[in-house]
C-alpha positions as MATLAB code, in Angstrom:
seq = 'MTTTVRRDVLTLPAAPLGPENPLPPLRPLRRVHALDERGREGLPRDMARQLGYEPLRGILPTRVLDGYGRERAETTLDTLVIENDRLRATVLPGLGGRVHSLFHKPTGRELLYRNPVLQPADFALNGAWFSGGIEWNIGATGHTTLSCAPLHAARVTAPDGGEMLRLWEWERLRDVPFQVDLWLPENSDFLHVGVRIRNPHEKPVPVYWWSNIAVPQERRVLAPADEAWHFGYAGGLRKVPVPETDGVDRTYPPRSEYAADYFYDVPDEARRWIAALDDDGHGLVQTSTDLQRGRKLFVWGAGTGGRRWQEWLTEPGTGGYAEIQAGLARTQLEHVRLDAEAEFAWLESYGPLSAAPDVVHGGDWRAARGEAEQRLAQALPRDAVDAAYAAWRPCADAEPGEVLATGSGWGALEVLRAGRKLPGTPFDEATLGPEQAPWVELLHSGAVPEPRRVAPPGPTLVAPHWRDMLETAPARPVAEYHLGVAQWHAGDLAQAVRSWERGLELAPSRWPLLRCLAVADEESGHIERAADRYAEAFDDLCQERRDDGVLWTSASAALGREAIAVLLRAGRHGAARGIWDRLHTVTRAEGRFRLVEIQLLLAEGEKAAARAIFDEGFEPADLREGAEVLGELWRAATDEELPERYDFRMRAAASFEE';
ca = [
      28.057   -2.779  -22.941;
      24.593   -4.570  -24.423;
      21.523   -4.301  -22.179;
      21.739   -7.802  -19.597;
      19.021   -8.455  -17.029;
      21.081  -10.690  -13.950;
      19.959  -12.042  -10.745;
      22.369  -10.642   -7.743;
      21.229   -9.776   -4.222;
      21.027   -7.288   -1.449;
      21.691   -6.562    2.029;
      20.659   -4.303    4.396;
      19.151   -4.024    7.864;
      15.419   -5.590    7.827;
      12.562   -5.845    9.875;
      10.595   -9.255    9.433;
       7.323   -9.149    7.985;
       6.456  -11.729   10.137;
       3.010  -13.705    9.975;
       0.256  -12.667    8.211;
      -3.171  -11.488   10.297;
      -5.309  -14.596   10.634;
      -7.980  -12.614   10.923;
     -10.509  -11.225    8.421;
     -10.834   -8.109    8.031;
     -14.266   -7.177    7.978;
     -14.145   -3.466    9.144;
     -14.792   -0.864    6.931;
     -11.680    0.558    5.687;
     -10.256    4.193    6.973;
      -9.740    6.308    4.513;
      -7.417    8.740    5.014;
      -7.426   10.164    1.913;
     -11.745   10.956    1.419;
     -14.291   14.166    0.441;
     -17.904   13.777    1.460;
     -20.525   15.048   -1.190;
     -19.770   19.062    0.101;
     -16.102   18.558   -0.299;
     -16.765   17.884   -4.098;
     -18.843   20.720   -4.318;
     -17.768   23.545   -7.269;
     -14.895   20.318   -8.290;
     -14.486   19.911  -12.043;
     -16.826   17.351  -13.333;
     -14.743   14.853  -14.341;
     -12.973   14.838  -10.991;
     -16.330   14.623   -8.769;
     -17.258   11.981  -10.451;
     -14.663    9.749  -10.469;
     -14.180   10.934   -6.338;
     -17.132    9.241   -5.970;
     -16.624    6.533   -8.924;
     -16.532    2.668   -6.541;
     -14.412    3.438   -3.627;
     -12.823    0.359   -2.390;
     -15.022    0.035    1.510;
     -12.589   -3.169    2.420;
      -9.322   -5.071    1.938;
     -10.663   -8.508    1.215;
     -10.033  -10.719    0.403;
      -6.308   -9.657    1.466;
      -5.415  -10.025    5.100;
      -3.618   -7.136    6.841;
       0.420   -7.160    7.180;
       1.330   -6.227   10.643;
       3.508   -8.593   12.352;
       6.277   -6.825   11.749;
       8.456   -5.248   14.512;
      11.153   -2.789   14.990;
      13.611   -4.969   15.746;
      16.380   -4.876   12.440;
      19.336   -7.452   11.392;
      21.330   -7.563    8.103;
      19.110   -9.409    5.907;
      19.739  -10.654    1.906;
      16.814   -9.997   -0.533;
      16.549  -10.875   -3.651;
      17.128   -8.241   -6.632;
      16.467   -8.034  -10.131;
      19.477   -5.735  -11.762;
      18.554   -4.317  -15.256;
      21.180   -2.447  -16.623;
      23.254   -0.705  -20.217;
      26.664    0.828  -20.117;
      24.893    4.318  -18.618;
      21.838    2.877  -16.283;
      21.139    0.413  -13.138;
      18.448   -0.274  -11.882;
      17.823   -2.734   -9.476;
      14.281   -4.355   -8.544;
      13.200   -6.287   -5.253;
      10.877   -8.749   -7.474;
       9.756   -9.697   -3.389;
       8.784   -6.479   -2.350;
       5.916   -5.439   -4.547;
       8.971   -5.004   -7.948;
       9.960   -1.633   -5.775;
      12.965   -0.104   -8.250;
      15.327   -0.145   -4.889;
      17.950    2.208   -6.755;
      18.824    3.862   -9.771;
      22.520    4.505  -11.289;
      23.430    6.828  -13.431;
      27.007    5.282  -14.830;
      28.712    8.115  -16.221;
      27.243   10.771  -13.454;
      27.861    8.710  -10.380;
      25.206    9.566   -9.265;
      22.172    7.963   -7.659;
      18.467    9.128   -9.565;
      16.227    8.155   -6.487;
      15.546    8.364   -2.276;
      17.056    4.636   -1.482;
      16.530    3.930    1.969;
      19.947    2.226    3.218;
      16.727   -0.293    5.892;
      13.939   -2.187    4.998;
      11.687   -0.779    7.829;
       7.603   -1.372    7.991;
       5.563    0.791    8.843;
       1.280    0.822    8.641;
       0.779    2.891    5.295;
      -0.346    0.255    3.032;
      -3.665   -0.584    2.462;
      -3.435   -4.194    4.133;
      -0.481   -2.738    6.140;
       3.300   -3.109    5.689;
       4.543   -1.049    3.480;
       8.559    0.597    4.010;
       9.886    3.780    1.901;
      12.028    4.727   -1.081;
      12.727    4.063   -4.465;
      10.124    3.389   -7.278;
       6.583    1.855   -6.076;
       3.954    0.605   -7.998;
       0.470    1.761   -7.086;
      -3.211   -0.307   -8.058;
      -5.700   -0.929   -6.962;
      -7.543    1.677   -4.329;
      -6.448    5.073   -3.584;
      -3.204    4.391   -1.468;
      -0.481    2.250   -1.220;
      -0.926   -0.478   -2.193;
      -1.799   -4.440   -0.805;
       1.235   -6.115   -3.415;
       3.283   -3.139   -1.419;
       5.099   -6.196    0.717;
       3.819   -8.972   -1.576;
       6.121  -11.194   -4.512;
       5.697  -10.325   -8.412;
       6.621  -12.848  -10.697;
       8.561  -11.798  -13.028;
      10.285  -12.898  -15.928;
      12.836  -12.408  -19.356;
      11.453  -10.832  -22.435;
      12.313   -9.992  -25.540;
      12.707   -6.249  -26.007;
      11.779   -4.408  -28.167;
      14.526   -3.497  -30.220;
      15.957   -6.922  -29.750;
      17.315   -7.036  -26.767;
      16.455   -7.823  -23.298;
      13.778   -6.731  -20.705;
      12.449   -7.521  -17.290;
       8.599   -8.431  -16.858;
       6.875   -7.530  -13.714;
       3.375   -9.743  -13.332;
       0.412  -10.225  -10.371;
      -3.286  -10.522  -10.445;
      -4.392   -7.297   -8.162;
      -6.713   -9.060   -5.724;
      -8.965   -5.883   -4.149;
     -10.075   -4.916   -8.306;
      -9.525   -8.580   -8.850;
      -6.706   -7.620  -12.453;
      -4.116   -8.993  -13.746;
      -1.266   -6.149  -14.088;
       2.012   -5.878  -16.147;
       4.920   -4.050  -15.444;
       8.100   -3.705  -17.711;
      11.588   -2.562  -17.079;
      12.686   -1.862  -20.928;
      16.754   -0.057  -21.249;
      17.902    0.388  -24.368;
      20.848    0.136  -25.170;
      23.716    3.338  -25.131;
      20.312    4.812  -23.429;
      19.712    7.239  -20.482;
      16.428    6.282  -19.887;
      14.064    3.258  -18.223;
      11.533    2.594  -19.588;
       8.651    1.743  -17.976;
       5.396   -0.249  -20.279;
       2.103   -0.615  -18.023;
      -0.823   -2.626  -18.999;
      -3.964   -3.139  -16.476;
      -6.560   -5.916  -17.711;
      -9.927   -6.449  -17.217;
     -10.776  -10.039  -18.144;
     -14.569   -9.213  -16.591;
     -18.023   -8.086  -18.556;
     -18.692   -5.857  -17.219;
     -16.286   -2.435  -16.161;
     -13.714   -1.868  -12.827;
     -13.199    0.324  -11.160;
      -9.265    1.390  -11.604;
      -6.780    2.991   -9.316;
      -2.161    3.365  -10.754;
       0.732    5.626   -9.413;
       3.781    5.642   -9.478;
       5.608    7.034   -6.409;
       8.145    8.483   -6.811;
      11.328    8.826   -3.415;
      13.800   11.625   -4.066;
      15.433   13.072   -2.158;
      14.146   16.036   -0.243;
      16.974   18.930   -1.108;
      14.872   19.143   -4.516;
      12.936   22.112   -6.155;
      10.038   19.875   -7.747;
       8.861   20.979  -11.174;
       6.000   20.131  -13.452;
       4.116   22.089  -16.500;
       1.435   23.277  -13.891;
       0.402   26.655  -13.351;
      -1.939   25.570  -10.425;
      -1.915   22.978   -8.810;
      -4.824   20.654   -6.061;
      -3.988   21.079   -2.057;
      -5.010   17.831   -0.061;
      -3.805   18.477    3.662;
      -4.124   15.578    5.904;
      -6.353   18.074    7.665;
      -8.822   17.023    5.062;
     -10.069   19.103    2.076;
      -9.149   19.535   -1.911;
      -8.810   22.918   -3.216;
      -6.198   24.017   -5.588;
      -3.765   26.600   -5.165;
      -1.522   28.475   -6.851;
       1.986   27.605   -8.112;
       4.527   27.593   -6.697;
       3.682   29.657   -3.652;
       0.509   29.037   -1.771;
       0.643   31.200    1.684;
       3.540   33.450    0.799;
       5.673   30.048    0.703;
       7.236   28.308   -2.588;
       5.520   24.805   -2.105;
       8.109   23.686   -4.701;
      10.613   23.159   -2.517;
       9.717   20.383   -0.332;
      11.283   20.771    2.973;
       9.609   24.817    3.658;
       5.724   23.045    3.828;
       5.126   22.420    8.028;
       2.796   19.272    7.196;
       2.437   16.706    5.251;
       0.502   17.332    1.853;
      -0.196   16.532   -1.638;
       0.004   19.270   -4.039;
      -1.913   17.450   -7.562;
      -0.758   19.861   -9.983;
      -3.616   20.966  -13.199;
      -1.295   19.073  -15.957;
      -3.392   21.588  -18.780;
      -4.464   18.454  -21.268;
      -2.797   19.783  -24.013;
       0.568   19.081  -21.853;
       3.483   17.372  -22.036;
       3.634   14.425  -19.139;
       6.496   14.824  -16.407;
       7.882   15.658  -13.480;
      11.165   16.277  -12.019;
      13.117   16.685   -8.967;
      16.402   19.168   -9.415;
      19.275   19.339   -6.396;
      20.788   22.854   -6.454;
      22.472   22.470   -9.098;
      20.409   21.629  -10.888;
      20.810   17.981  -11.554;
      18.311   15.059  -10.781;
      15.667   13.031  -11.728;
      12.792   13.288  -14.144;
      10.109   10.989  -15.105;
       7.109   11.586  -18.098;
       4.744    9.570  -20.128;
       2.737    8.736  -22.660;
      -0.254   11.378  -22.152;
      -2.901    8.112  -20.531;
      -0.449    8.970  -17.430;
      -1.986   12.510  -16.682;
      -1.622   13.190  -13.299;
       1.641   14.138  -11.671;
       1.658   15.270   -7.242;
       4.646   16.107   -5.055;
       3.875   14.407   -1.834;
       5.888   16.717    1.014;
       6.285   15.196    4.709;
       6.318   18.992    6.732;
       9.535   20.136    8.060;
       7.620   20.610   11.809;
       8.176   18.354   14.656;
       5.358   15.645   13.118;
       6.806   14.898    9.785;
      10.882   15.197   10.799;
       9.636   11.965   13.320;
       8.077    9.783   10.689;
      10.589   10.370    8.048;
      12.882    9.328   11.312;
      10.653    6.184   12.052;
      11.401    4.829    8.686;
      15.111    4.880    7.865;
      17.301    5.108   10.604;
      18.639    8.126   12.051;
      21.736   10.394   10.307;
      19.344    9.361    7.164;
      18.286   12.593    4.950;
      15.129   12.988    4.191;
      12.933   12.329    0.889;
       9.676   13.150   -0.753;
       8.314   11.846   -3.242;
       7.067   12.870   -6.743;
       4.290   10.532   -8.305;
       2.161    9.816  -11.580;
      -1.312    8.315  -11.028;
      -3.975    7.440  -14.133;
      -6.238   10.693  -13.171;
      -5.521   14.287  -11.765;
      -5.599   12.613   -7.856;
      -5.763   10.050   -5.924;
      -8.520   10.565   -4.834;
      -9.885    9.571   -7.995;
     -10.485    5.327   -9.443;
     -10.704    5.688  -13.121;
     -13.835    3.021  -14.792;
     -12.187    0.200  -17.177;
     -14.525   -1.132  -19.564;
     -15.689   -5.049  -20.235;
     -12.779   -6.691  -21.216;
     -10.706   -4.190  -22.146;
      -6.897   -2.639  -20.447;
      -5.114    0.721  -20.029;
      -1.509    0.349  -21.145;
       0.463    3.164  -21.485;
       4.703    3.931  -20.903;
       6.488    5.810  -18.790;
      10.394    7.161  -18.625;
      12.916    7.186  -16.042;
      16.121    9.328  -15.879;
      18.717   12.050  -15.306;
      18.119   15.648  -15.741;
      20.384   18.506  -15.842;
      19.260   22.131  -16.246;
      20.693   26.079  -15.993;
      20.660   26.516  -11.612;
      20.143   29.820  -11.937;
      16.667   29.257  -14.011;
      15.146   26.442  -12.144;
      15.987   28.158   -8.800;
      15.102   31.201   -9.972;
      11.516   33.603   -8.831;
      10.456   33.021  -12.288;
       8.303   30.091  -12.265;
       7.339   29.862  -16.006;
      11.220   30.822  -16.975;
      11.762   27.115  -14.757;
       9.965   25.004  -15.669;
      10.219   26.540  -19.149;
      13.913   25.954  -18.655;
      13.421   22.098  -17.623;
      11.074   20.937  -20.202;
      13.395   22.324  -22.685;
      16.238   20.061  -21.688;
      13.799   16.957  -20.906;
      12.794   17.265  -25.210;
      16.834   17.751  -25.181;
      16.991   14.474  -23.731;
      14.332   12.708  -24.319;
      11.625   14.307  -27.381;
       7.756   13.783  -26.964;
       7.649   12.001  -29.818;
      10.322    9.676  -28.446;
       8.018    9.004  -25.968;
       5.866    8.273  -27.835;
       7.863    5.992  -31.102;
       8.973    3.852  -27.356;
       5.810    2.914  -26.428;
       4.243    1.746  -29.975;
       7.631   -0.159  -30.593;
       6.521   -1.986  -27.051;
       3.355   -1.931  -27.647;
       3.481   -5.166  -29.668;
       5.461   -6.410  -26.930;
       3.081   -6.308  -24.921;
       1.906   -9.779  -25.138;
       5.453  -11.522  -26.278;
       5.529  -15.094  -23.510;
       8.174  -14.608  -20.918;
      10.821  -16.791  -21.061;
      13.278  -17.452  -18.062;
      11.868  -17.395  -14.518;
      13.253  -15.235  -12.175;
      10.431  -14.350   -9.507;
       7.171  -16.557   -8.814;
       4.050  -14.394   -6.917;
       1.420  -15.747   -5.270;
      -0.918  -18.511   -6.910;
      -4.323  -16.759   -6.880;
      -4.155  -15.680  -10.405;
      -3.389  -18.643  -11.283;
      -6.450  -20.066   -9.600;
      -8.751  -17.159  -11.322;
      -6.972  -18.406  -14.377;
      -8.221  -21.948  -13.736;
     -12.021  -20.904  -12.893;
     -12.615  -19.135  -15.762;
     -10.442  -20.407  -18.884;
      -8.645  -17.283  -19.541;
      -6.512  -16.420  -21.652;
      -4.280  -13.778  -21.214;
      -0.831  -13.992  -23.295;
       2.131  -11.984  -22.143;
       1.325  -12.653  -18.852;
       0.680  -16.396  -17.685;
      -0.433  -17.905  -14.531;
       0.615  -20.924  -14.204;
      -1.476  -23.938  -11.904;
       2.128  -24.633  -10.747;
       2.245  -21.506   -8.196;
      -1.180  -22.494   -6.467;
       0.248  -23.363   -2.774;
      -1.700  -24.394    0.271;
      -3.863  -21.162   -0.030;
      -5.416  -21.922   -3.183;
      -5.946  -26.074   -1.868;
      -9.142  -25.707   -0.627;
     -10.876  -23.461   -3.684;
      -9.476  -25.871   -6.287;
     -11.310  -28.389   -4.545;
     -14.423  -26.413   -4.236;
     -13.434  -25.308   -7.750;
     -13.996  -28.760   -8.642;
     -16.078  -30.781   -6.162;
     -18.847  -27.749   -5.379;
     -17.296  -28.486   -1.722;
     -15.130  -26.654    0.655;
     -13.028  -29.246    2.456;
     -13.183  -28.982    6.264;
      -9.409  -28.651    7.892;
      -7.562  -31.748    8.620;
      -5.959  -30.073   11.595;
      -7.221  -27.939   13.934;
      -5.928  -24.209   12.459;
      -7.152  -20.895   12.110;
      -9.020  -20.638    9.461;
      -6.903  -19.669    5.795;
      -7.913  -17.037    3.196;
     -11.184  -16.530    2.253;
     -11.966  -14.873   -1.478;
     -15.027  -12.566   -1.214;
     -15.757  -11.911   -5.300;
     -19.549  -12.669   -6.823;
     -18.172  -15.987   -8.228;
     -16.595  -17.725   -5.224;
     -19.624  -16.354   -3.584;
     -22.066  -18.385   -5.798;
     -20.517  -21.207   -5.401;
     -19.800  -20.608   -1.781;
     -23.372  -20.220   -1.547;
     -24.211  -23.997   -2.969;
     -21.884  -25.480   -1.321;
     -23.023  -28.407    1.687;
     -24.263  -25.442    4.892;
     -20.224  -27.003    6.968;
     -18.871  -24.826    9.432;
     -16.235  -23.925    6.908;
     -18.013  -23.135    4.188;
     -20.783  -21.146    6.126;
     -17.537  -18.856    7.715;
     -16.228  -18.494    4.644;
     -19.442  -17.192    2.909;
     -20.092  -15.216    5.866;
     -17.192  -13.132    5.652;
     -18.103  -13.289    1.570;
     -21.243  -12.007    2.170;
     -20.364   -8.716    4.847;
     -17.979   -8.005    1.655;
     -20.655   -7.672   -0.730;
     -22.162   -5.500    1.682;
     -25.233   -8.841    2.977;
     -25.084   -7.953    6.544;
     -28.217   -9.861    8.405;
     -27.076  -12.993    5.661;
     -23.709  -12.913    6.872;
     -25.139  -13.239   10.284;
     -27.422  -15.771   10.255;
     -24.466  -18.008    7.924;
     -22.011  -17.778   11.132;
     -24.793  -18.486   12.946;
     -25.588  -21.092   11.342;
     -21.713  -22.150   10.989;
     -21.470  -22.115   15.119;
     -24.432  -25.042   15.702;
     -21.811  -27.555   14.470;
     -18.143  -25.713   14.609;
     -15.390  -27.771   16.569;
     -13.802  -24.441   16.375;
     -15.931  -21.850   17.364;
     -13.284  -18.772   17.930;
     -13.122  -17.592   14.544;
     -16.701  -17.530   14.080;
     -17.956  -16.093   17.763;
     -15.438  -13.297   16.304;
     -17.560  -12.677   13.059;
     -20.323  -11.909   15.144;
     -18.510   -9.714   17.513;
     -17.513   -7.498   14.577;
     -21.434   -7.427   13.727;
     -22.436   -6.436   17.367;
     -18.969   -3.890   17.527;
     -20.662   -1.952   13.633;
     -24.201   -2.408   13.992;
     -24.216   -1.023   17.808;
     -24.560   -3.719   19.707;
     -21.205   -3.367   22.255;
     -22.147   -4.697   24.963;
     -23.002   -8.230   22.933;
     -19.821   -6.990   21.276;
     -17.900   -7.740   24.126;
     -19.761  -11.068   24.969;
     -18.827  -12.635   22.208;
     -15.261  -11.237   22.055;
     -14.490  -12.480   25.899;
     -15.970  -16.026   25.190;
     -14.380  -16.316   21.615;
     -10.829  -15.517   23.056;
     -11.813  -18.198   26.123;
     -12.668  -20.557   23.265;
      -8.988  -20.340   21.326;
      -7.036  -20.817   24.568;
      -8.939  -24.048   25.039;
      -7.800  -24.810   21.195;
      -4.640  -23.338   20.512;
      -2.001  -26.428   19.776;
       0.832  -24.617   20.489;
       3.194  -21.143   21.282;
       4.385  -21.637   17.742;
       4.150  -17.935   15.328;
       0.210  -19.377   13.698;
      -1.214  -19.919   17.455;
       0.612  -16.831   18.684;
      -0.348  -14.637   16.087;
      -3.877  -15.228   16.120;
      -4.070  -15.260   20.029;
      -2.313  -11.466   20.006;
      -5.633  -10.469   17.156;
      -7.799  -11.777   18.690;
      -6.852  -10.280   21.890;
      -6.474   -7.048   20.600;
      -9.718   -6.475   19.508;
     -11.138   -7.846   22.504;
      -9.109   -5.237   25.215;
     -10.504   -2.914   22.848;
     -13.742   -3.690   22.759;
     -14.336   -4.766   26.762;
     -13.152   -1.554   27.374;
     -15.094    0.555   24.683;
     -17.966   -1.716   27.250;
     -16.733   -0.516   30.720;
     -15.035   -4.052   31.386;
     -11.439   -3.251   32.870;
     -11.272   -6.825   34.807;
     -12.378   -8.916   31.548;
      -9.495   -6.518   29.568;
      -7.458   -7.843   31.718;
      -8.113  -11.419   32.505;
      -7.526  -11.835   28.403;
      -4.203   -9.047   28.690;
      -2.916  -11.793   31.461;
      -2.791  -14.289   29.206;
      -0.912  -12.553   25.500;
       2.196  -14.700   25.586;
       4.427  -13.089   27.419;
       6.764  -11.189   23.977;
       3.291  -10.246   23.002;
       2.661   -8.151   25.548;
       6.559   -6.773   25.171;
       6.301   -5.549   22.095;
       5.741   -1.964   21.664;
       2.189   -2.130   20.216;
       0.868   -3.460   22.875;
       2.883   -1.639   25.040;
       0.120    0.733   23.966;
      -2.743   -1.492   24.305;
      -1.572   -1.762   28.256;
      -1.553    2.335   28.885;
      -5.426    1.351   27.467;
      -5.591   -0.524   29.830;
      -4.568    1.291   33.013;
      -5.938    4.440   31.897;
      -9.316    3.008   31.607;
      -8.339    1.099   35.880;
      -7.027    5.012   36.782;
      -3.729    4.303   36.864;
      -2.543    7.041   34.706;
       1.431    7.455   36.631;
       1.606    3.423   35.898;
       0.836    4.091   31.821;
       2.879    7.361   32.404;
       5.859    5.116   33.372;
       5.498    3.018   30.204;
       6.330    6.337   28.144;
       8.894    6.997   30.075;
      10.555    3.885   29.701;
      10.259    4.568   26.042;
       8.276    2.035   23.362;
       7.633    1.594   20.065;
       4.609    0.272   18.392;
       4.989   -0.557   15.030;
       1.841   -0.335   13.403;
       1.160    3.436   14.181;
      -0.548    3.956   11.259;
      -0.721    6.934    8.975;
      -2.575    9.938   10.437;
      -2.495    8.428   13.620;
      -2.761   10.102   16.506;
      -3.203    7.712   19.566;
      -0.006    8.416   20.504;
      -1.611   11.991   21.734;
      -4.455   11.365   23.053;
      -3.320    9.049   25.385;
      -0.222   10.810   26.594;
      -2.927   13.823   27.220;
      -5.112   11.397   28.924;
      -1.809   10.411   31.630;
       0.015   13.851   32.153;
      -0.129   17.911   31.692;
       2.804   18.153   30.546;
       3.561   18.664   26.376;
       4.332   15.700   23.707;
       7.585   14.783   23.655;
       8.687   15.289   20.209;
       9.858   11.149   20.181;
       5.461   10.711   20.191;
       4.654   13.087   18.185;
       3.883   12.075   14.632;
       1.228   15.148   14.054;
       0.560   15.090   10.124;
      -1.888   18.456   10.765;
      -1.493   21.561   12.109;
      -1.933   21.215   16.165;
      -5.632   23.430   16.044;
      -7.346   20.477   13.895;
      -5.559   17.753   16.040;
      -7.200   19.249   19.282;
     -10.732   19.483   17.035;
];
């Protein structure tokens, strides 16, 4: 059959994403993958330089997605399917363009780990993320803020004259457009993926890209390397031999006890590829043109914490998974410089691989990876990938045909502001929506419109060009609010505080400004003043709240959670309890707020009541990757051993106790 691109649907149990957190994320980004200056000593010069190049300080202008829960219901999702007579790829355009399934028809094999449920968890830079399939991570170290966001999608003419599927969006952390073209030539066993990231600005930008591929964990992972850079959740980056480290063959994911990253040190001249093969020598291989140099294995580990996380992300009875990954740098701790008005482009290929099982699972590592590479050369020669890239490259500018899905309006706003021409990735003004409307008004009139109704403020734009416009806009309260957020993001903390204080003088809605000032006080070490402002902000919100709808309930929950934490730090247990009592009953029943209740009870000296909540059972849906708060609270409530249901430790116990 000729290659086709079509719409379809997928029905599976899913937990709703819920509303965005309406509070701007002002606090510094908590970085799981980070090294200090001492940790960079002895690293290759280019790696050390890129490790320190423009690390992300925060996630503005995006917002946090933390309104999801753990209750799943049958849900129908829109999908886009590209297939020929040998391969079928199913894409979720409304969820970051995730490739949910890659099915090889002749063998009847699913090549990916396909999660049977959609369960958000707090792994993305901005919160909600889910496991399974192939994800496209752009922006900064971590899972992209677009993990659960819609992308634009359309049919495009492929290099061979058939159809291919284009996905594109405006990445807001680094302010760059990107595209992902899925091309499946007729009769091909390999899905080609052309990727392009453009820098439309007059100065360099830091770029990050990793394609994460979930595969069943009962595989051996092979890559063209004899060494790897190991990063564990206890911290530190060290070079280790491949396949054995500390007497254990780490190329088999279940043999590691704790979660870890292995960034393979692929020689410059080597072909770029990584494969995951089962006991019979069958599985998936990913290869690419040379620009995508990095290859990585991520394992959850077979310890209690790793198993618990895997259970957390799916439903009981589902097998575990590992991730094989490919990126622009050697490690995910690095960012790569993209020069002004330049672009990065490369091509990846995904398909089935079969090799002699006795060799790829044998004790001779060089023979094992040599066998896999030889079979890859037979299935898809290196020069065939280069030729596919050369054929695709002129098509990257081809204008899309039928629109199949619509992303956000933020790209259209940037195109409108700068009058940009971005062939191949149109950001149509028709995609502008209510969130962009105040910024369109600022662009046209030079003023930020005051809201027509009382509601939590909308998103803030923080790029220098928008900050400049805010600085010259009339000093109305809402303009001062947004200006302060933009100044805070730029590191001008004192000026941000002055802007918020000016806005507070005339603001009809005071709580958003008071909350910003409270965060500023907390970050500067003035906990008592922060507690005062949080208490005042929550009082003001309660007086202003118009109803118990989703918007106001999410605002109350977000502000109440922050306020209680700071009031407890200040030793004001009674005031914290007062805020707790004013939260909506539904909010207090959520798992993440049962955790807050435990913290409150422990602060009040009620250990037995705190322990009772543990015994009753609760699930904090937005438990953060690497978080150890459950273990800490358990130890504060009891001397008993931490139950497995609450054990999410991703590092050894010795590190956990430090």
